[in-house]
C-alpha positions in Angstrom: 135.9 84.7 170.2 134.6 81.1 170.2 135.6 77.9 171.9 136.9 76.7 168.5 139.4 79.5 168.3 140.6 78.6 171.8 141.3 75.0 170.7 142.8 76.3 167.5 145.3 78.3 169.7 146.6 75.0 171.2 147.0 73.5 167.7 148.6 76.7 166.5 151.3 76.6 169.3 152.1 73.0 168.4 152.1 73.7 164.7 154.6 76.6 165.3 156.9 74.3 167.3 156.7 71.4 164.7 157.2 73.8 161.8 160.3 75.3 163.4 161.7 71.7 163.7 160.9 71.0 160.0 162.6 74.2 159.0 165.7 73.3 161.0 165.8 69.9 159.3 165.7 71.5 155.9 168.4 73.9 156.8 170.6 71.1 158.1 170.0 69.1 154.9 171.2 72.1 152.9 174.3 72.4 155.0 175.3 68.8 154.7 178.8 68.6 153.1 180.2 65.4 151.7 184.0 65.0 151.7 185.8 62.5 149.5 189.4 61.6 148.5 190.4 60.8 144.9 193.7 59.8 143.2 195.1 61.6 140.3 198.4 62.6 138.7 200.2 65.8 138.4 199.7 67.8 135.2 203.4 68.1 134.5 206.3 65.7 134.4 207.0 63.4 136.5 203.2 62.7 136.5 203.4 61.4 140.1 200.3 60.1 141.7 198.7 62.5 144.2 195.6 62.4 146.4 193.0 65.2 146.3 190.3 65.9 148.8 187.1 67.2 147.3 184.0 68.5 149.1 180.5 69.5 148.1 176.9 69.1 148.7 175.1 65.9 147.8 172.2 67.6 146.0 171.9 69.5 142.7 170.7 73.0 142.0 167.2 71.7 141.4 167.2 70.0 144.8 168.3 73.3 146.3 165.4 75.1 144.6 163.0 72.5 145.9 164.4 72.9 149.5 164.0 76.7 149.2 160.3 76.3 148.1 159.6 73.8 150.9 161.2 76.2 153.4 159.1 79.1 152.1 155.9 77.0 152.4 156.8 76.1 156.0 157.5 79.8 156.8 154.0 80.7 155.4 152.4 78.0 157.5 154.3 79.2 160.6 153.1 82.8 159.9 149.4 81.8 159.8 149.8 79.9 163.1 151.5 82.8 164.7 148.7 85.1 163.6 146.1 82.9 165.3 148.3 82.7 168.4 148.7 86.4 168.5 144.9 87.1 168.1 144.0 84.8 171.0 146.7 86.2 173.2 145.6 89.7 172.4 142.0 88.8 173.2 143.1 87.1 176.4 144.7 90.3 177.7 141.4 92.2 177.4 139.3 89.8 179.5 139.0 89.6 183.3 141.8 87.9 185.1 139.5 85.2 186.6 138.3 84.3 183.1 141.9 84.2 181.9 142.7 81.6 184.6 139.6 79.5 183.7 140.4 79.5 180.0 144.1 78.7 180.6 143.3 75.8 182.9 140.5 74.3 180.8 141.8 74.8 177.3 145.5 75.4 177.4 146.3 72.9 180.2 143.5 70.5 179.3 142.1 70.1 182.8 138.6 68.9 183.5 136.0 71.3 184.9 136.3 69.7 188.3 140.1 70.2 188.3 139.6 73.8 187.2 137.2 74.4 190.1 139.7 72.9 192.6 142.5 75.1 191.2 140.3 78.2 191.3 139.4 77.7 195.0 137.0 80.0 196.8 134.3 77.4 197.0 134.0 77.2 193.3 132.3 74.1 192.0 132.5 72.3 188.7 129.0 73.6 187.7 129.6 77.2 188.8 132.9 77.5 186.8 131.4 75.9 183.7 128.3 78.2 183.9 130.5 81.2 184.5 132.5 80.3 181.4 129.4 79.7 179.2 127.9 83.0 180.3 131.1 84.8 179.5 131.3 83.2 176.0 127.6 84.0 175.3 128.2 87.6 176.2 131.4 87.9 174.1 
């Protein structure tokens, strides 16, 4: 596991959230119904004028096909991001708890090394936390 994968985790989480929003937008676009009122006459005598309400979607079959293809691409993008997220979370469960905290604070919450050291407590310094992390990553 490298530092790059840890930063990719953050991007993967954001990508999942953004992709879910995009999928919801596409689905709401597909569910949009337009209602209109038109005038016409009856088919039989006395041919009186009547009003009809019509409803339908504002896009064609080709548009629907395009929306389905876009939704499928978004689902694939989401699946790749979820795979990265799962790999990092699985790796995180197998490392020591102290290192989990350091990684979570530094990479997931975006704290500086000094803030991580303050949060870790137990007379930890910025340099000691950074060195502990680097040694762990070199060994991994």
